[in-house]
DOKOLTOR-283577 format. One record per residue: residue number from 1; residue in three letters; x, y, z of N, C-alpha, C in turn. Coordinates in nm, 3 decimals. Layout:
// DOKOLTOR-283577
<atom seq="NUM" type="Ala" n_u="X" n_v="Y" n_w="Z" ca_u="X" ca_v="Y" ca_w="Z" c_u="X" c_v="Y" c_w="Z"/>
...
//
This chain:
// DOKOLTOR-283577
<atom seq="1" type="Met" n_u="0.371" n_v="-11.430" n_w="3.206" ca_u="0.383" ca_v="-11.295" ca_w="3.191" c_u="0.512" c_v="-11.246" c_w="3.116"/>
<atom seq="2" type="Ile" n_u="0.506" n_v="-11.132" n_w="3.022" ca_u="0.623" ca_v="-11.092" ca_w="2.958" c_u="0.656" c_v="-10.973" c_w="2.992"/>
<atom seq="3" type="Val" n_u="0.769" n_v="-10.930" n_w="3.034" ca_u="0.821" ca_v="-10.805" ca_w="3.063" c_u="0.929" c_v="-10.757" c_w="2.962"/>
<atom seq="4" type="Arg" n_u="0.903" n_v="-10.644" n_w="2.896" ca_u="0.999" ca_v="-10.578" ca_w="2.794" c_u="1.065" c_v="-10.460" c_w="2.871"/>
<atom seq="5" type="Thr" n_u="1.185" n_v="-10.464" n_w="2.898" ca_u="1.266" ca_v="-10.364" ca_w="2.978" c_u="1.342" c_v="-10.282" c_w="2.882"/>
<atom seq="6" type="Ala" n_u="1.341" n_v="-10.145" n_w="2.891" ca_u="1.422" ca_v="-10.060" ca_w="2.820" c_u="1.499" c_v="-10.008" c_w="2.930"/>
<atom seq="7" type="Ile" n_u="1.635" n_v="-10.028" n_w="2.878" ca_u="1.736" ca_v="-9.982" ca_w="2.981" c_u="1.825" c_v="-9.858" c_w="2.925"/>
<atom seq="8" type="Leu" n_u="1.830" n_v="-9.748" n_w="3.008" ca_u="1.886" ca_v="-9.636" ca_w="2.963" c_u="2.016" c_v="-9.624" c_w="3.052"/>
<atom seq="9" type="Glu" n_u="2.120" n_v="-9.685" n_w="2.965" ca_u="2.257" ca_v="-9.686" ca_w="3.031" c_u="2.345" c_v="-9.562" c_w="2.992"/>
<atom seq="10" type="Gly" n_u="2.379" n_v="-9.474" n_w="3.089" ca_u="2.443" ca_v="-9.361" ca_w="3.072" c_u="2.416" c_v="-9.264" c_w="3.145"/>
<atom seq="11" type="Thr" n_u="2.415" n_v="-9.133" n_w="3.117" ca_u="2.398" ca_v="-9.019" ca_w="3.211" c_u="2.323" c_v="-8.906" c_w="3.154"/>
<atom seq="12" type="Val" n_u="2.287" n_v="-8.821" n_w="3.250" ca_u="2.201" ca_v="-8.681" ca_w="3.201" c_u="2.293" c_v="-8.581" c_w="3.276"/>
<atom seq="13" type="Ala" n_u="2.320" n_v="-8.473" n_w="3.204" ca_u="2.389" ca_v="-8.368" ca_w="3.273" c_u="2.325" c_v="-8.322" c_w="3.393"/>
<atom seq="14" type="Pro" n_u="2.367" n_v="-8.279" n_w="3.502" ca_u="2.307" ca_v="-8.241" ca_w="3.629" c_u="2.218" c_v="-8.108" c_w="3.590"/>
<atom seq="15" type="Ala" n_u="2.232" n_v="-8.034" n_w="3.509" ca_u="2.173" ca_v="-7.913" ca_w="3.489" c_u="2.030" c_v="-7.967" c_w="3.423"/>
<atom seq="16" type="Asp" n_u="2.034" n_v="-8.085" n_w="3.358" ca_u="1.913" ca_v="-8.120" ca_w="3.272" c_u="1.845" c_v="-8.251" c_w="3.337"/>
<atom seq="17" type="Lys" n_u="1.918" n_v="-8.307" n_w="3.451" ca_u="1.848" ca_v="-8.421" ca_w="3.523" c_u="1.711" c_v="-8.407" c_w="3.571"/>
<atom seq="18" type="Ala" n_u="1.678" n_v="-8.295" n_w="3.650" ca_u="1.542" ca_v="-8.296" ca_w="3.703" c_u="1.427" c_v="-8.276" c_w="3.582"/>
<atom seq="19" type="Asp" n_u="1.465" n_v="-8.213" n_w="3.477" ca_u="1.352" ca_v="-8.203" ca_w="3.368" c_u="1.348" c_v="-8.324" c_w="3.322"/>
<atom seq="20" type="Phe" n_u="1.453" n_v="-8.392" n_w="3.278" ca_u="1.471" ca_v="-8.524" ca_w="3.204" c_u="1.376" c_v="-8.624" c_w="3.289"/>
<atom seq="21" type="Asp" n_u="1.414" n_v="-8.647" n_w="3.407" ca_u="1.352" ca_v="-8.724" ca_w="3.491" c_u="1.200" c_v="-8.702" c_w="3.511"/>
<atom seq="22" type="Arg" n_u="1.156" n_v="-8.579" n_w="3.523" ca_u="1.010" ca_v="-8.550" ca_w="3.543" c_u="0.947" c_v="-8.586" c_w="3.397"/>
<atom seq="23" type="His" n_u="1.001" n_v="-8.555" n_w="3.296" ca_u="0.938" ca_v="-8.579" ca_w="3.165" c_u="0.918" c_v="-8.743" c_w="3.146"/>
<atom seq="24" type="Met" n_u="1.013" n_v="-8.815" n_w="3.185" ca_u="1.012" ca_v="-8.966" ca_w="3.174" c_u="0.909" c_v="-9.021" c_w="3.270"/>
<atom seq="25" type="Arg" n_u="0.894" n_v="-8.951" n_w="3.405" ca_u="0.800" ca_v="-8.997" ca_w="3.496" c_u="0.640" c_v="-8.972" c_w="3.460"/>
<atom seq="26" type="Thr" n_u="0.639" n_v="-8.856" n_w="3.388" ca_u="0.484" ca_v="-8.797" ca_w="3.358" c_u="0.474" c_v="-8.836" c_w="3.206"/>
<atom seq="27" type="Thr" n_u="0.512" n_v="-8.769" n_w="3.145" ca_u="0.471" ca_v="-8.761" ca_w="3.006" c_u="0.498" c_v="-8.901" c_w="2.921"/>
<atom seq="28" type="Val" n_u="0.614" n_v="-8.957" n_w="2.950" ca_u="0.647" ca_v="-9.074" ca_w="2.889" c_u="0.572" c_v="-9.181" c_w="2.945"/>
<atom seq="29" type="Val" n_u="0.573" n_v="-9.199" n_w="3.090" ca_u="0.483" ca_v="-9.311" ca_w="3.129" c_u="0.344" c_v="-9.316" c_w="3.090"/>
<atom seq="30" type="Ala" n_u="0.283" n_v="-9.199" n_w="3.080" ca_u="0.160" ca_v="-9.165" ca_w="3.056" c_u="0.135" c_v="-9.232" c_w="2.892"/>
<atom seq="31" type="Ala" n_u="0.233" n_v="-9.194" n_w="2.802" ca_u="0.235" ca_v="-9.240" ca_w="2.669" c_u="0.224" c_v="-9.376" c_w="2.651"/>
<atom seq="32" type="Leu" n_u="0.335" n_v="-9.450" n_w="2.758" ca_u="0.346" ca_v="-9.588" ca_w="2.742" c_u="0.202" c_v="-9.648" c_w="2.773"/>
<atom seq="33" type="Gly" n_u="0.151" n_v="-9.597" n_w="2.864" ca_u="0.014" ca_v="-9.659" ca_w="2.904" c_u="-0.102" c_v="-9.676" c_w="2.804"/>
<atom seq="34" type="Arg" n_u="-0.064" n_v="-9.616" n_w="2.690" ca_u="-0.176" ca_v="-9.624" ca_w="2.571" c_u="-0.153" c_v="-9.736" c_w="2.480"/>
<atom seq="35" type="Tyr" n_u="-0.034" n_v="-9.806" n_w="2.514" ca_u="-0.012" ca_v="-9.914" ca_w="2.425" c_u="-0.120" c_v="-10.029" c_w="2.430"/>
<atom seq="36" type="Pro" n_u="-0.169" n_v="-10.066" n_w="2.342" ca_u="-0.278" ca_v="-10.183" ca_w="2.341" c_u="-0.225" c_v="-10.307" c_w="2.400"/>
<atom seq="37" type="Gly" n_u="-0.289" n_v="-10.367" n_w="2.478" ca_u="-0.273" ca_v="-10.498" ca_w="2.538" c_u="-0.165" c_v="-10.490" c_w="2.661"/>
<atom seq="38" type="Leu" n_u="-0.149" n_v="-10.366" n_w="2.702" ca_u="-0.037" ca_v="-10.339" ca_w="2.799" c_u="-0.108" c_v="-10.372" c_w="2.942"/>
<atom seq="39" type="Ile" n_u="-0.039" n_v="-10.453" n_w="3.028" ca_u="-0.098" ca_v="-10.487" ca_w="3.170" c_u="-0.062" c_v="-10.353" c_w="3.257"/>
<atom seq="40" type="Lys" n_u="0.072" n_v="-10.313" n_w="3.249" ca_u="0.127" ca_v="-10.207" ca_w="3.318" c_u="0.245" c_v="-10.171" c_w="3.271"/>
<atom seq="41" type="Ala" n_u="0.286" n_v="-10.035" n_w="3.298" ca_u="0.419" ca_v="-9.976" ca_w="3.264" c_u="0.480" c_v="-9.918" c_w="3.379"/>
<atom seq="42" type="Val" n_u="0.590" n_v="-9.950" n_w="3.408" ca_u="0.668" ca_v="-9.921" ca_w="3.541" c_u="0.801" c_v="-9.850" c_w="3.509"/>
<atom seq="43" type="Leu" n_u="0.817" n_v="-9.723" n_w="3.565" ca_u="0.964" ca_v="-9.662" ca_w="3.548" c_u="1.037" c_v="-9.696" c_w="3.687"/>
<atom seq="44" type="Arg" n_u="1.160" n_v="-9.746" n_w="3.657" ca_u="1.248" ca_v="-9.775" ca_w="3.770" c_u="1.356" c_v="-9.682" c_w="3.781"/>
<atom seq="45" type="Glu" n_u="1.380" n_v="-9.621" n_w="3.872" ca_u="1.501" ca_v="-9.535" ca_w="3.889" c_u="1.601" c_v="-9.588" c_w="3.976"/>
<atom seq="46" type="Ile" n_u="1.737" n_v="-9.571" n_w="3.982" ca_u="1.835" ca_v="-9.622" ca_w="4.060" c_u="1.830" c_v="-9.564" c_w="4.198"/>
<atom seq="47" type="Ala" n_u="1.813" n_v="-9.642" n_w="4.293" ca_u="1.801" ca_v="-9.603" ca_w="4.452" c_u="1.977" c_v="-9.619" c_w="4.495"/>
<atom seq="48" type="Glu" n_u="2.006" n_v="-9.727" n_w="4.459" ca_u="2.170" ca_v="-9.750" ca_w="4.479" c_u="2.217" c_v="-9.861" c_w="4.401"/>
<atom seq="49" type="Ala" n_u="2.336" n_v="-9.887" n_w="4.394" ca_u="2.404" ca_v="-9.994" ca_w="4.301" c_u="2.527" c_v="-10.020" c_w="4.365"/>
<atom seq="50" type="Asp" n_u="2.579" n_v="-10.139" n_w="4.321" ca_u="2.716" ca_v="-10.171" ca_w="4.357" c_u="2.798" c_v="-10.075" c_w="4.285"/>
<atom seq="51" type="Ala" n_u="2.929" n_v="-10.064" n_w="4.349" ca_u="3.032" ca_v="-9.997" ca_w="4.311" c_u="3.068" c_v="-10.022" c_w="4.143"/>
<atom seq="52" type="Asp" n_u="3.074" n_v="-10.143" n_w="4.104" ca_u="3.117" ca_v="-10.171" ca_w="3.978" c_u="2.993" c_v="-10.211" c_w="3.893"/>
<atom seq="53" type="Ala" n_u="2.884" n_v="-10.162" n_w="3.933" ca_u="2.760" ca_v="-10.173" ca_w="3.834" c_u="2.759" c_v="-10.068" c_w="3.724"/>
<atom seq="54" type="Pro" n_u="2.706" n_v="-10.115" n_w="3.603" ca_u="2.705" ca_v="-10.006" ca_w="3.498" c_u="2.638" c_v="-9.899" c_w="3.532"/>
<atom seq="55" type="Ser" n_u="2.644" n_v="-9.798" n_w="3.453" ca_u="2.604" ca_v="-9.664" ca_w="3.483" c_u="2.449" c_v="-9.660" c_w="3.419"/>
<atom seq="56" type="Ile" n_u="2.357" n_v="-9.713" n_w="3.495" ca_u="2.223" ca_v="-9.715" ca_w="3.444" c_u="2.143" c_v="-9.615" c_w="3.501"/>
<atom seq="57" type="His" n_u="2.090" n_v="-9.528" n_w="3.422" ca_u="2.027" ca_v="-9.401" ca_w="3.457" c_u="1.864" c_v="-9.436" c_w="3.504"/>
<atom seq="58" type="Met" n_u="1.797" n_v="-9.543" n_w="3.436" ca_u="1.685" ca_v="-9.565" ca_w="3.478" c_u="1.619" c_v="-9.683" c_w="3.372"/>
<atom seq="59" type="Ala" n_u="1.516" n_v="-9.745" n_w="3.411" ca_u="1.462" ca_v="-9.851" ca_w="3.318" c_u="1.326" c_v="-9.855" c_w="3.309"/>
<atom seq="60" type="Phe" n_u="1.251" n_v="-9.887" n_w="3.202" ca_u="1.115" ca_v="-9.890" ca_w="3.202" c_u="1.083" c_v="-10.041" c_w="3.172"/>
<atom seq="61" type="Asp" n_u="0.964" n_v="-10.070" n_w="3.252" ca_u="0.927" ca_v="-10.226" ca_w="3.223" c_u="0.778" c_v="-10.219" c_w="3.167"/>
<atom seq="62" type="Leu" n_u="0.759" n_v="-10.272" n_w="3.065" ca_u="0.629" ca_v="-10.299" ca_w="2.982" c_u="0.582" c_v="-10.443" c_w="3.016"/>
<atom seq="63" type="Tyr" n_u="0.465" n_v="-10.458" n_w="3.085" ca_u="0.412" ca_v="-10.600" ca_w="3.117" c_u="0.295" c_v="-10.644" c_w="3.018"/>
<atom seq="64" type="Phe" n_u="0.325" n_v="-10.752" n_w="2.965" ca_u="0.215" ca_v="-10.814" ca_w="2.873" c_u="0.173" c_v="-10.952" c_w="2.913"/>
<atom seq="65" type="His" n_u="0.059" n_v="-10.989" n_w="2.868" ca_u="0.031" ca_v="-11.131" ca_w="2.893" c_u="0.112" c_v="-11.239" c_w="2.804"/>
<atom seq="66" type="Ser" n_u="0.152" n_v="-11.196" n_w="2.686" ca_u="0.198" ca_v="-11.276" ca_w="2.597" c_u="0.312" c_v="-11.189" c_w="2.495"/>
<atom seq="67" type="Leu" n_u="0.387" n_v="-11.282" n_w="2.420" ca_u="0.487" ca_v="-11.223" ca_w="2.334" c_u="0.397" c_v="-11.170" c_w="2.211"/>
<atom seq="68" type="Ala" n_u="0.285" n_v="-11.248" n_w="2.183" ca_u="0.191" ca_v="-11.186" ca_w="2.069" c_u="0.145" c_v="-11.047" c_w="2.104"/>
<atom seq="69" type="Asp" n_u="0.104" n_v="-11.013" n_w="2.230" ca_u="0.045" ca_v="-10.906" ca_w="2.285" c_u="0.139" c_v="-10.796" c_w="2.280"/>
<atom seq="70" type="Met" n_u="0.272" n_v="-10.833" n_w="2.315" ca_u="0.379" ca_v="-10.738" ca_w="2.313" c_u="0.414" c_v="-10.690" c_w="2.157"/>
<atom seq="71" type="His" n_u="0.420" n_v="-10.777" n_w="2.063" ca_u="0.446" ca_v="-10.766" ca_w="1.944" c_u="0.340" c_v="-10.669" c_w="1.862"/>
<atom seq="72" type="Ala" n_u="0.215" n_v="-10.701" n_w="1.911" ca_u="0.097" ca_v="-10.618" ca_w="1.859" c_u="0.108" c_v="-10.481" c_w="1.888"/>
<atom seq="73" type="Ala" n_u="0.160" n_v="-10.463" n_w="2.022" ca_u="0.172" ca_v="-10.333" ca_w="2.088" c_u="0.283" c_v="-10.249" c_w="2.001"/>
<atom seq="74" type="Leu" n_u="0.392" n_v="-10.305" n_w="2.001" ca_u="0.495" ca_v="-10.255" ca_w="1.937" c_u="0.477" c_v="-10.230" c_w="1.784"/>
<atom seq="75" type="Ala" n_u="0.382" n_v="-10.289" n_w="1.727" ca_u="0.346" ca_v="-10.276" ca_w="1.585" c_u="0.253" c_v="-10.156" c_w="1.557"/>
<atom seq="76" type="Ser" n_u="0.182" n_v="-10.108" n_w="1.668" ca_u="0.064" ca_v="-10.026" ca_w="1.683" c_u="0.120" c_v="-9.888" c_w="1.644"/>
<atom seq="77" type="Pro" n_u="0.035" n_v="-9.791" n_w="1.610" ca_u="0.058" ca_v="-9.644" ca_w="1.599" c_u="0.097" c_v="-9.585" c_w="1.720"/>
<atom seq="78" type="Val" n_u="0.057" n_v="-9.645" n_w="1.826" ca_u="0.106" ca_v="-9.585" ca_w="1.961" c_u="0.244" c_v="-9.580" c_w="1.973"/>
<atom seq="79" type="Arg" n_u="0.334" n_v="-9.676" n_w="1.920" ca_u="0.462" ca_v="-9.671" ca_w="1.926" c_u="0.527" c_v="-9.545" c_w="1.883"/>
<atom seq="80" type="Gln" n_u="0.474" n_v="-9.500" n_w="1.772" ca_u="0.545" ca_v="-9.369" ca_w="1.710" c_u="0.499" c_v="-9.243" c_w="1.808"/>
<atom seq="81" type="Ala" n_u="0.394" n_v="-9.233" n_w="1.871" ca_u="0.367" ca_v="-9.135" ca_w="1.949" c_u="0.462" c_v="-9.150" c_w="2.080"/>
<atom seq="82" type="Val" n_u="0.476" n_v="-9.273" n_w="2.125" ca_u="0.574" ca_v="-9.283" ca_w="2.253" c_u="0.713" c_v="-9.249" c_w="2.195"/>
<atom seq="83" type="Arg" n_u="0.759" n_v="-9.281" n_w="2.088" ca_u="0.887" ca_v="-9.235" ca_w="2.043" c_u="0.916" c_v="-9.092" c_w="2.030"/>
<atom seq="84" type="Ala" n_u="0.792" n_v="-9.025" n_w="1.989" ca_u="0.789" ca_v="-8.878" ca_w="1.982" c_u="0.827" c_v="-8.815" c_w="2.130"/>
<atom seq="85" type="Glu" n_u="0.718" n_v="-8.880" n_w="2.202" ca_u="0.763" ca_v="-8.816" ca_w="2.339" c_u="0.895" c_v="-8.839" c_w="2.408"/>
<atom seq="86" type="Leu" n_u="0.962" n_v="-8.940" n_w="2.370" ca_u="1.078" ca_v="-8.984" ca_w="2.447" c_u="1.180" c_v="-8.902" c_w="2.334"/>
<atom seq="87" type="Gly" n_u="1.156" n_v="-8.865" n_w="2.214" ca_u="1.246" ca_v="-8.791" ca_w="2.132" c_u="1.265" c_v="-8.647" c_w="2.186"/>
<atom seq="88" type="Leu" n_u="1.157" n_v="-8.594" n_w="2.262" ca_u="1.177" ca_v="-8.444" ca_w="2.294" c_u="1.297" c_v="-8.431" c_w="2.390"/>
<atom seq="89" type="Phe" n_u="1.327" n_v="-8.539" n_w="2.493" ca_u="1.423" ca_v="-8.527" ca_w="2.589" c_u="1.559" c_v="-8.604" c_w="2.571"/>
<atom seq="90" type="Met" n_u="1.526" n_v="-8.699" n_w="2.475" ca_u="1.658" ca_v="-8.791" ca_w="2.459" c_u="1.791" c_v="-8.757" c_w="2.423"/>
<atom seq="91" type="Pro" n_u="1.785" n_v="-8.606" n_w="2.346" ca_u="1.904" ca_v="-8.546" ca_w="2.329" c_u="1.986" c_v="-8.497" c_w="2.451"/>
<atom seq="92" type="Arg" n_u="1.912" n_v="-8.492" n_w="2.571" ca_u="1.988" ca_v="-8.467" ca_w="2.707" c_u="2.050" c_v="-8.597" c_w="2.764"/>
<atom seq="93" type="Phe" n_u="2.021" n_v="-8.721" n_w="2.696" ca_u="2.090" ca_v="-8.834" ca_w="2.753" c_u="2.196" c_v="-8.868" c_w="2.676"/>
<atom seq="94" type="Gln" n_u="2.319" n_v="-8.892" n_w="2.738" ca_u="2.431" ca_v="-8.953" ca_w="2.671" c_u="2.450" c_v="-9.102" c_w="2.728"/>
<atom seq="95" type="Gly" n_u="2.457" n_v="-9.180" n_w="2.624" ca_u="2.466" ca_v="-9.326" ca_w="2.646" c_u="2.391" c_v="-9.417" c_w="2.554"/>
<atom seq="96" type="Arg" n_u="2.339" n_v="-9.520" n_w="2.597" ca_u="2.274" ca_v="-9.607" ca_w="2.492" c_u="2.148" c_v="-9.675" c_w="2.559"/>
<atom seq="97" type="Val" n_u="2.042" n_v="-9.699" n_w="2.469" ca_u="1.935" ca_v="-9.755" ca_w="2.522" c_u="1.913" c_v="-9.872" c_w="2.451"/>
<atom seq="98" type="Tyr" n_u="1.893" n_v="-9.991" n_w="2.539" ca_u="1.861" ca_v="-10.132" ca_w="2.477" c_u="1.751" c_v="-10.182" c_w="2.550"/>
<atom seq="99" type="His" n_u="1.692" n_v="-10.301" n_w="2.484" ca_u="1.580" ca_v="-10.370" ca_w="2.531" c_u="1.615" c_v="-10.507" c_w="2.548"/>
<atom seq="100" type="Val" n_u="1.558" n_v="-10.567" n_w="2.648" ca_u="1.571" ca_v="-10.718" ca_w="2.682" c_u="1.417" c_v="-10.762" c_w="2.719"/>
<atom seq="101" type="Val" n_u="1.390" n_v="-10.883" n_w="2.670" ca_u="1.254" ca_v="-10.928" ca_w="2.712" c_u="1.268" c_v="-11.058" c_w="2.803"/>
<atom seq="102" type="Phe" n_u="1.198" n_v="-11.046" n_w="2.898" ca_u="1.197" ca_v="-11.142" ca_w="3.001" c_u="1.068" c_v="-11.216" c_w="3.004"/>
<atom seq="103" type="Glu" n_u="1.068" n_v="-11.338" n_w="3.061" ca_u="0.941" ca_v="-11.424" ca_w="3.065" c_u="0.937" c_v="-11.453" c_w="3.222"/>
<atom seq="104" type="Glu" n_u="0.835" n_v="-11.403" n_w="3.287" ca_u="0.837" ca_v="-11.448" ca_w="3.430" c_u="0.789" c_v="-11.593" c_w="3.443"/>
<atom seq="105" type="Thr" n_u="0.875" n_v="-11.668" n_w="3.531" ca_u="0.864" ca_v="-11.811" ca_w="3.530" c_u="0.826" c_v="-11.866" c_w="3.663"/>
<atom seq="106" type="Ala" n_u="0.872" n_v="-11.783" n_w="3.771" ca_u="0.853" ca_v="-11.831" ca_w="3.896" c_u="0.852" c_v="-11.714" c_w="3.992"/>
<atom seq="107" type="Gln" n_u="0.777" n_v="-11.714" n_w="4.095" ca_u="0.765" ca_v="-11.613" ca_w="4.177" c_u="0.730" c_v="-11.642" c_w="4.341"/>
<atom seq="108" type="Thr" n_u="0.769" n_v="-11.579" n_w="4.421" ca_u="0.722" ca_v="-11.608" ca_w="4.577" c_u="0.686" c_v="-11.485" c_w="4.627"/>
<atom seq="109" type="Gly" n_u="0.606" n_v="-11.479" n_w="4.744" ca_u="0.570" ca_v="-11.358" ca_w="4.811" c_u="0.438" c_v="-11.301" c_w="4.754"/>
<atom seq="110" type="Gly" n_u="0.401" n_v="-11.205" n_w="4.818" ca_u="0.281" ca_v="-11.125" ca_w="4.770" c_u="0.291" c_v="-10.997" c_w="4.695"/>
<atom seq="111" type="Gln" n_u="0.211" n_v="-10.922" n_w="4.678" ca_u="0.216" ca_v="-10.791" ca_w="4.607" c_u="0.298" c_v="-10.704" c_w="4.695"/>
<atom seq="112" type="Pro" n_u="0.393" n_v="-10.628" n_w="4.646" ca_u="0.433" ca_v="-10.508" ca_w="4.718" c_u="0.341" c_v="-10.405" c_w="4.749"/>
//
């Protein structure tokens, strides 16, 4: 399993936070769901963090069966639609966005 994680490291002004978070939870997650070959999209928001942890606002995880599936999804026209949805609210975010790609190689336990 391949997981492409987009990490939003930074902050949103308190006056904009509720609208920003709502837009990400609804509109952006729905847009991500249209990627071809996507198994699932998950938005993760910080519940708590170590005192010395970086200031991560949220992260999106996109699950694919393979790197080829991920690359095909990112090359699809859907990516431009996703970027358009993100672009509506990203000016409210101060920080950086970066991506990492993980391969799940071991697991224990059942489904949450």
